[in-house]
C-alpha positions in Angstrom: 0.0 0.0 0.0 1.4 3.4 -1.0 1.7 6.4 1.3 -1.7 8.0 1.8 -3.7 4.9 0.8 -4.2 3.7 4.4 -5.8 6.9 5.3 -8.0 6.9 2.2 -9.0 3.3 2.9 -9.9 4.1 6.5 -12.0 7.0 5.3 -13.7 4.8 2.7 -14.5 2.2 5.4 -16.1 4.8 7.6 -18.2 6.1 4.7 -19.2 2.5 3.8 -20.2 1.8 7.4 -22.3 5.0 7.4 -24.0 3.8 4.2 -24.8 0.4 5.7 -26.1 2.1 8.9 -28.4 4.3 6.7 -29.8 1.2 4.9 -30.2 -0.6 8.2 -32.4 2.3 9.4 -34.6 1.6 6.4 -34.8 -2.1 7.6 -32.5 -3.4 4.8 -31.1 -6.6 6.1 -29.3 -8.1 3.0 -27.1 -6.8 0.3 -25.8 -8.0 -3.1 -22.1 -7.2 -3.7 -20.7 -7.0 -7.2 -17.0 -6.4 -8.1 -16.1 -4.9 -11.4 -12.8 -4.1 -13.1 -11.9 -0.7 -14.5 -13.6 -1.5 -17.8 -16.8 -2.3 -16.0 -16.6 -6.1 -16.5 -18.0 -8.1 -13.6 -15.3 -9.9 -11.7 -17.3 -11.2 -8.7 -20.8 -11.4 -7.3 -22.1 -12.4 -3.8 -25.8 -12.5 -3.1 -27.7 -11.7 0.0 -24.9 -10.8 2.4 -26.1 -9.7 5.8 -25.3 -6.1 6.9 -23.3 -7.4 9.8 -21.1 -9.7 7.5 -20.6 -6.9 5.0 -19.7 -4.4 7.7 -17.1 -6.9 9.1 -15.6 -7.6 5.7 -15.6 -4.0 4.4 -12.0 -3.1 5.4 -10.6 -6.2 3.6 -13.0 -5.7 0.6 -11.9 -2.1 0.1 -8.2 -3.0 0.5 -8.5 -5.7 -2.1 -10.5 -3.5 -4.5 -7.8 -0.8 -4.3 -5.0 -3.2 -4.9 -6.8 -4.8 -7.9 -8.1 -1.5 -9.2 -11.7 -2.7 -8.9 -15.1 -1.2 -8.0 -17.4 -2.5 -5.2 -21.1 -2.1 -5.9 -23.3 -2.7 -2.9 -27.0 -3.1 -3.7 -29.6 -3.2 -0.9 -32.2 -6.0 -0.9 -35.5 -6.5 0.9 -36.0 -3.3 2.7 -39.3 -1.8 3.8 -39.0 0.9 1.1 -38.2 0.8 -2.6 -34.8 2.3 -3.4 -33.8 3.7 -6.7 -30.2 4.0 -7.9 -30.1 7.5 -9.4 -26.9 7.2 -11.3 -28.6 4.6 -13.5 -31.1 7.1 -14.8 -30.8 8.7 -18.2 -30.7 12.5 -18.6 -34.3 12.8 -19.7 -35.7 10.9 -16.8 -33.5 12.9 -14.4 -35.0 16.1 -15.6 -38.5 14.8 -15.0 -37.6 13.9 -11.4 -36.0 17.2 -10.6 
């Protein structure tokens, strides 16, 4: 790990834990985890991880993703509300929502 990466990883872990806590407040209890490479190709997938398991594994997951230059995509499952991933919307739909 290069200088500065440890601090960035720690900040990323804290942010990821905050995200998981927010989802937990919406009664989300399981998550799908997808790993993609820099070209967007899927490199891994894990279905229905518990929030507790994902929280515990997050430091190692982020370290590995940084080392392999991969992305982690965490998708909530089975909450009491419907969640929409806004970055997947096209420009025309975004304008209608705003």
